The first five atom37 places (N, CA, C, CB, O) and aatype in JSON, in Angstrom:
{
  "aatype": [12, 1, 2, 15, 1, 1, 11, 13, 12, 9, 0, 10, 17, 0, 10, 7, 19, 14, 10, 7, 9, 10, 0, 7, 15, 19, 0, 0, 5, 0, 14, 16, 14, 19, 5, 11, 1, 8, 14, 15, 10, 16, 3, 11, 3, 3, 3, 14, 3, 0, 14, 11, 19, 7, 16, 11, 16, 9, 10, 6, 0, 2, 5, 11, 3, 9, 11, 11, 19, 15, 15, 0, 13, 15, 2, 17, 14, 0, 2],
  "atom_mask": [
    [1, 1, 1, 1, 1],
    [1, 1, 1, 1, 1],
    [1, 1, 1, 1, 1],
    [1, 1, 1, 1, 1],
    [1, 1, 1, 1, 1],
    [1, 1, 1, 1, 1],
    [1, 1, 1, 1, 1],
    [1, 1, 1, 1, 1],
    [1, 1, 1, 1, 1],
    [1, 1, 1, 1, 1],
    [1, 1, 1, 1, 1],
    [1, 1, 1, 1, 1],
    [1, 1, 1, 1, 1],
    [1, 1, 1, 1, 1],
    [1, 1, 1, 1, 1],
    [1, 1, 1, 0, 1],
    [1, 1, 1, 1, 1],
    [1, 1, 1, 1, 1],
    [1, 1, 1, 1, 1],
    [1, 1, 1, 0, 1],
    [1, 1, 1, 1, 1],
    [1, 1, 1, 1, 1],
    [1, 1, 1, 1, 1],
    [1, 1, 1, 0, 1],
    [1, 1, 1, 1, 1],
    [1, 1, 1, 1, 1],
    [1, 1, 1, 1, 1],
    [1, 1, 1, 1, 1],
    [1, 1, 1, 1, 1],
    [1, 1, 1, 1, 1],
    [1, 1, 1, 1, 1],
    [1, 1, 1, 1, 1],
    [1, 1, 1, 1, 1],
    [1, 1, 1, 1, 1],
    [1, 1, 1, 1, 1],
    [1, 1, 1, 1, 1],
    [1, 1, 1, 1, 1],
    [1, 1, 1, 1, 1],
    [1, 1, 1, 1, 1],
    [1, 1, 1, 1, 1],
    [1, 1, 1, 1, 1],
    [1, 1, 1, 1, 1],
    [1, 1, 1, 1, 1],
    [1, 1, 1, 1, 1],
    [1, 1, 1, 1, 1],
    [1, 1, 1, 1, 1],
    [1, 1, 1, 1, 1],
    [1, 1, 1, 1, 1],
    [1, 1, 1, 1, 1],
    [1, 1, 1, 1, 1],
    [1, 1, 1, 1, 1],
    [1, 1, 1, 1, 1],
    [1, 1, 1, 1, 1],
    [1, 1, 1, 0, 1],
    [1, 1, 1, 1, 1],
    [1, 1, 1, 1, 1],
    [1, 1, 1, 1, 1],
    [1, 1, 1, 1, 1],
    [1, 1, 1, 1, 1],
    [1, 1, 1, 1, 1],
    [1, 1, 1, 1, 1],
    [1, 1, 1, 1, 1],
    [1, 1, 1, 1, 1],
    [1, 1, 1, 1, 1],
    [1, 1, 1, 1, 1],
    [1, 1, 1, 1, 1],
    [1, 1, 1, 1, 1],
    [1, 1, 1, 1, 1],
    [1, 1, 1, 1, 1],
    [1, 1, 1, 1, 1],
    [1, 1, 1, 1, 1],
    [1, 1, 1, 1, 1],
    [1, 1, 1, 1, 1],
    [1, 1, 1, 1, 1],
    [1, 1, 1, 1, 1],
    [1, 1, 1, 1, 1],
    [1, 1, 1, 1, 1],
    [1, 1, 1, 1, 1],
    [1, 1, 1, 1, 1]
  ],
  "atom_positions": [
    [[68.09, 140.33, 73.92], [68.24, 139.84, 75.18], [69.08, 138.59, 75.13], [66.94, 139.63, 75.79], [69.9, 138.3, 76.01]],
    [[68.83, 137.81, 74.02], [69.48, 136.59, 73.91], [71.06, 136.82, 73.66], [68.8, 135.78, 72.75], [71.94, 136.09, 74.12]],
    [[71.25, 137.84, 72.95], [72.56, 138.24, 72.62], [73.48, 138.73, 73.85], [72.43, 139.32, 71.61], [74.69, 138.53, 73.91]],
    [[72.77, 139.35, 74.75], [73.36, 139.8, 76.02], [73.69, 138.58, 76.95], [72.37, 140.78, 76.75], [74.71, 138.51, 77.63]],
    [[72.74, 137.65, 76.89], [72.99, 136.4, 77.71], [74.21, 135.66, 77.18], [71.72, 135.44, 77.68], [75.02, 135.12, 77.92]],
    [[74.28, 135.66, 75.88], [75.34, 134.83, 75.3], [76.68, 135.52, 75.57], [75.11, 134.6, 73.75], [77.67, 134.82, 75.82]],
    [[76.77, 136.95, 75.53], [78.15, 137.58, 75.93], [78.39, 137.4, 77.36], [78.23, 139.13, 75.62], [79.54, 137.18, 77.74]],
    [[77.36, 137.46, 78.23], [77.58, 137.17, 79.72], [78.21, 135.79, 79.94], [76.21, 137.23, 80.53], [79.21, 135.61, 80.63]],
    [[77.5, 134.79, 79.25], [78.0, 133.46, 79.48], [79.38, 133.25, 78.99], [77.13, 132.5, 78.86], [80.18, 132.58, 79.63]],
    [[79.69, 133.86, 77.78], [81.06, 133.63, 77.26], [82.13, 134.35, 78.17], [81.16, 134.15, 75.75], [83.24, 133.85, 78.38]],
    [[81.72, 135.51, 78.66], [82.68, 136.23, 79.54], [82.8, 135.38, 80.84], [82.18, 137.78, 79.86], [83.92, 135.15, 81.29]],
    [[81.75, 134.94, 81.43], [81.83, 134.09, 82.53], [82.68, 132.81, 82.32], [80.49, 133.74, 82.89], [83.48, 132.45, 83.18]],
    [[82.52, 132.21, 81.28], [83.37, 131.09, 80.89], [84.79, 131.42, 80.67], [82.86, 130.5, 79.7], [85.7, 130.71, 81.09]],
    [[84.98, 132.57, 79.99], [86.33, 133.02, 79.77], [87.1, 133.37, 81.11], [86.29, 134.24, 78.84], [88.32, 133.29, 81.19]],
    [[86.42, 133.71, 81.98], [86.97, 134.0, 83.36], [87.13, 132.85, 84.29], [86.11, 134.97, 84.04], [88.04, 132.77, 85.12]],
    [[86.15, 131.92, 84.1], [86.21, 130.73, 85.0], [87.2, 129.63, 84.66], [0.0, 0.0, 0.0], [87.74, 128.96, 85.54]],
    [[87.42, 129.47, 83.29], [88.32, 128.47, 82.93], [89.78, 128.66, 83.35], [88.26, 128.32, 81.54], [90.42, 127.76, 83.88]],
    [[90.27, 129.85, 83.11], [91.75, 130.21, 83.57], [91.73, 130.17, 85.07], [92.27, 131.74, 83.05], [92.69, 129.67, 85.64]],
    [[90.72, 130.65, 85.75], [90.77, 130.54, 87.25], [90.75, 129.18, 87.79], [89.67, 131.24, 87.85], [91.38, 128.83, 88.78]],
    [[89.97, 128.4, 87.06], [90.0, 126.98, 87.51], [91.23, 126.34, 87.35], [0.0, 0.0, 0.0], [91.68, 125.66, 88.27]],
    [[91.93, 126.5, 86.1], [93.23, 125.89, 85.94], [94.32, 126.5, 86.94], [93.67, 126.08, 84.45], [95.21, 125.83, 87.47]],
    [[94.13, 127.77, 87.1], [95.16, 128.38, 88.14], [94.88, 127.77, 89.51], [95.04, 130.05, 88.26], [95.84, 127.42, 90.19]],
    [[93.73, 127.63, 89.95], [93.43, 127.01, 91.2], [93.94, 125.7, 91.34], [92.09, 126.96, 91.41], [94.56, 125.36, 92.36]],
    [[93.71, 124.88, 90.31], [94.19, 123.38, 90.29], [95.6, 123.32, 90.39], [0.0, 0.0, 0.0], [96.11, 122.49, 91.14]],
    [[96.39, 124.23, 89.62], [97.86, 124.19, 89.69], [98.39, 124.66, 91.08], [98.46, 125.09, 88.56], [99.36, 124.1, 91.59]],
    [[97.78, 125.66, 91.65], [98.21, 126.0, 93.05], [97.92, 124.99, 94.03], [97.59, 127.22, 93.52], [98.72, 124.79, 94.94]],
    [[96.8, 124.31, 93.91], [96.55, 123.16, 94.87], [97.41, 122.07, 94.67], [95.2, 122.65, 94.78], [97.74, 121.37, 95.63]],
    [[97.82, 121.83, 93.48], [98.78, 120.62, 93.18], [100.18, 120.96, 93.77], [98.92, 120.32, 91.52], [100.9, 120.03, 94.12]],
    [[100.54, 122.12, 93.88], [101.85, 122.5, 94.31], [101.98, 122.7, 95.88], [102.22, 123.76, 93.58], [103.06, 122.92, 96.43]],
    [[100.8, 122.61, 96.54], [100.8, 122.77, 98.02], [101.48, 121.55, 98.57], [99.34, 122.93, 98.63], [101.21, 120.42, 98.18]],
    [[102.47, 121.84, 99.57], [103.16, 120.73, 100.23], [102.14, 119.97, 101.16], [104.42, 121.27, 101.08], [101.25, 120.51, 101.82]],
    [[102.43, 118.65, 101.08], [101.56, 117.81, 102.04], [102.15, 117.89, 103.5], [101.52, 116.22, 101.55], [103.37, 117.92, 103.7]],
    [[101.27, 117.93, 104.46], [101.74, 117.91, 105.85], [102.41, 116.69, 106.18], [100.67, 118.13, 106.78], [101.98, 115.63, 105.73]],
    [[103.44, 116.72, 106.95], [104.22, 115.51, 107.45], [103.47, 115.09, 108.7], [105.82, 115.83, 107.78], [103.22, 115.88, 109.61]],
    [[103.12, 113.78, 108.68], [102.47, 113.29, 109.81], [103.53, 112.67, 110.74], [101.39, 112.29, 109.4], [104.36, 111.89, 110.29]],
    [[103.5, 113.03, 112.07], [104.44, 112.43, 113.05], [103.8, 111.22, 113.64], [104.84, 113.44, 114.16], [102.61, 111.14, 113.92]],
    [[104.73, 110.25, 113.8], [104.22, 108.96, 114.3], [104.29, 109.19, 115.95], [105.2, 107.59, 113.7], [105.14, 109.88, 116.52]],
    [[103.35, 108.57, 116.49], [103.14, 108.55, 117.98], [104.38, 107.64, 118.55], [101.55, 107.87, 118.4], [104.7, 106.58, 118.01]],
    [[104.96, 108.11, 119.57], [106.18, 107.42, 120.09], [105.79, 105.83, 120.47], [106.76, 108.29, 121.47], [106.58, 104.91, 120.28]],
    [[104.59, 105.66, 120.97], [104.15, 104.29, 121.29], [103.99, 103.36, 120.08], [102.85, 104.35, 122.01], [103.99, 102.13, 120.21]],
    [[103.85, 103.97, 118.92], [103.66, 103.19, 117.71], [105.04, 102.94, 116.95], [102.64, 103.93, 116.79], [105.01, 102.32, 115.89]],
    [[106.17, 103.38, 117.45], [107.31, 103.15, 116.75], [107.71, 101.71, 116.87], [108.34, 104.04, 117.2], [107.3, 100.99, 117.78]],
    [[108.62, 101.27, 115.81], [108.98, 99.9, 115.76], [109.87, 99.46, 116.85], [109.58, 99.61, 114.53], [110.77, 100.22, 117.21]],
    [[109.7, 98.3, 117.41], [110.59, 97.81, 118.41], [111.86, 97.45, 117.9], [110.04, 96.72, 119.07], [112.77, 97.3, 118.72]],
    [[112.11, 97.27, 116.57], [113.38, 97.0, 116.02], [114.32, 98.15, 116.12], [113.25, 96.58, 114.66], [115.54, 97.96, 116.04]],
    [[113.83, 99.31, 116.28], [114.6, 100.53, 116.19], [115.3, 100.84, 117.65], [113.61, 101.75, 115.71], [116.08, 101.78, 117.83]],
    [[114.95, 99.98, 118.57], [115.43, 100.19, 119.98], [116.87, 99.84, 120.07], [114.64, 99.35, 121.0], [117.23, 98.69, 119.84]],
    [[117.78, 100.87, 120.43], [119.27, 100.56, 120.43], [119.59, 99.63, 121.51], [120.14, 101.82, 120.6], [120.63, 98.97, 121.43]],
    [[118.76, 99.5, 122.59], [119.17, 98.63, 123.66], [118.71, 97.28, 123.51], [118.74, 99.11, 124.91], [118.94, 96.48, 124.42]],
    [[118.08, 96.92, 122.47], [117.54, 95.6, 122.18], [118.68, 94.66, 121.74], [116.44, 95.68, 121.08], [119.45, 95.0, 120.85]],
    [[118.78, 93.51, 122.36], [119.85, 92.61, 121.9], [119.79, 92.18, 120.33], [119.78, 91.34, 122.79], [118.73, 91.95, 119.74]],
    [[120.96, 92.1, 119.8], [121.06, 91.78, 118.43], [121.07, 90.34, 118.21], [122.21, 92.38, 117.86], [121.91, 89.66, 118.81]],
    [[120.19, 89.75, 117.35], [120.14, 88.31, 117.03], [120.67, 88.17, 115.6], [118.66, 87.71, 117.16], [120.31, 88.89, 114.67]],
    [[121.53, 87.2, 115.51], [122.16, 87.0, 114.24], [121.19, 86.21, 113.24], [0.0, 0.0, 0.0], [120.38, 85.39, 113.67]],
    [[121.32, 86.48, 111.98], [120.46, 85.75, 111.06], [120.76, 84.27, 111.01], [120.57, 86.34, 109.69], [119.9, 83.46, 110.68]],
    [[122.01, 83.9, 111.33], [122.33, 82.44, 111.35], [121.51, 81.78, 112.48], [123.92, 82.2, 111.58], [121.03, 80.65, 112.33]],
    [[121.36, 82.42, 113.51], [120.62, 81.79, 114.74], [119.16, 81.65, 114.3], [120.72, 82.74, 116.16], [118.57, 80.59, 114.51]],
    [[118.58, 82.64, 113.72], [117.29, 82.64, 113.28], [116.98, 81.53, 112.19], [117.01, 83.97, 112.8], [115.94, 80.87, 112.24]],
    [[117.88, 81.39, 111.27], [117.8, 80.34, 110.26], [117.82, 78.95, 110.87], [118.93, 80.49, 109.28], [117.07, 78.06, 110.47]],
    [[118.68, 78.79, 111.81], [118.87, 77.41, 112.45], [117.59, 77.1, 113.22], [120.18, 77.36, 113.46], [117.13, 75.96, 113.21]],
    [[117.01, 78.1, 113.9], [115.86, 77.86, 114.64], [114.59, 77.57, 113.69], [115.63, 79.05, 115.55], [113.71, 76.78, 114.05]],
    [[114.57, 78.18, 112.6], [113.55, 77.92, 111.51], [113.68, 76.5, 110.86], [113.7, 79.01, 110.37], [112.71, 75.82, 110.54]],
    [[114.91, 76.17, 110.7], [115.17, 74.78, 110.14], [114.72, 73.67, 111.05], [116.67, 74.58, 109.86], [114.12, 72.67, 110.66]],
    [[115.07, 73.93, 112.32], [114.54, 72.93, 113.42], [113.09, 72.77, 113.4], [114.9, 73.37, 114.84], [112.56, 71.66, 113.43]],
    [[112.36, 74.0, 113.33], [110.89, 74.0, 113.29], [110.33, 73.22, 112.04], [110.38, 75.47, 113.28], [109.35, 72.48, 112.11]],
    [[111.0, 73.46, 110.93], [110.58, 72.76, 109.67], [110.88, 71.29, 109.74], [111.3, 73.37, 108.44], [110.08, 70.53, 109.19]],
    [[111.88, 70.83, 110.32], [112.14, 69.43, 110.55], [111.1, 68.85, 111.41], [113.47, 69.21, 111.16], [110.63, 67.75, 111.11]],
    [[110.68, 69.51, 112.47], [109.7, 68.99, 113.33], [108.34, 68.83, 112.66], [109.59, 69.85, 114.5], [107.69, 67.79, 112.78]],
    [[107.95, 69.84, 111.97], [106.69, 69.77, 111.18], [106.7, 68.76, 110.13], [106.4, 71.06, 110.56], [105.73, 68.01, 109.99]],
    [[107.71, 68.69, 109.42], [107.82, 67.72, 108.25], [107.8, 66.25, 108.78], [109.2, 67.99, 107.41], [107.14, 65.39, 108.2]],
    [[108.52, 65.98, 109.9], [108.53, 64.66, 110.5], [107.16, 64.36, 111.03], [109.58, 64.55, 111.62], [106.75, 63.2, 110.95]],
    [[106.38, 65.29, 111.58], [105.08, 65.09, 112.05], [104.18, 64.67, 110.95], [104.58, 66.28, 112.71], [103.41, 63.73, 111.1]],
    [[104.26, 65.37, 109.79], [103.49, 65.12, 108.63], [103.88, 63.89, 107.84], [103.56, 66.24, 107.8], [103.1, 63.39, 107.02]],
    [[105.06, 63.41, 108.08], [105.54, 62.22, 107.28], [104.82, 60.93, 107.87], [107.2, 62.07, 107.37], [104.65, 59.93, 107.17]],
    [[104.4, 61.02, 109.23], [103.72, 59.97, 109.86], [102.19, 60.12, 109.63], [104.09, 59.95, 111.33], [101.42, 59.3, 110.13]],
    [[101.74, 61.1, 108.92], [100.27, 61.31, 108.85], [99.71, 60.24, 107.9], [99.9, 62.8, 108.33], [100.31, 59.96, 106.87]],
    [[98.56, 59.63, 108.24], [97.97, 58.6, 107.4], [97.43, 59.23, 106.1], [96.85, 57.86, 108.15], [96.77, 60.27, 106.09]],
    [[97.76, 58.55, 105.07], [97.26, 58.96, 103.67], [95.94, 58.42, 103.4], [98.19, 58.48, 102.54], [95.66, 57.3, 103.82]],
    [[95.08, 59.13, 102.74], [93.65, 58.73, 102.44], [93.71, 57.99, 101.17], [92.64, 59.96, 102.33], [92.68, 57.54, 100.67]]
  ]
}
C-alpha cells in the first residue's frame, strides 16, 4: 500500500510541475489590457486652442515673485 501511494504521489508531482510551469509561462505572455483615459481627466496642456505661454514670460514672473519674497524676508527680525 505504501508503494502504491508513493507511485501515485510521484506521478501526480510529475504531472503537476510541468503543468504549473506551462501555466506560469502562458500567464506571463498574456497581453495586458490597455486602459483608456476618461476625456474629462485629460491634461489641459494638450488643448490645441489654449494660448501658448513662452518660458521667458514664466521665468520673468517667477523672478519677480522671488524678489518680492526675498525682500519681505530681508526685513524679518532676527532672533
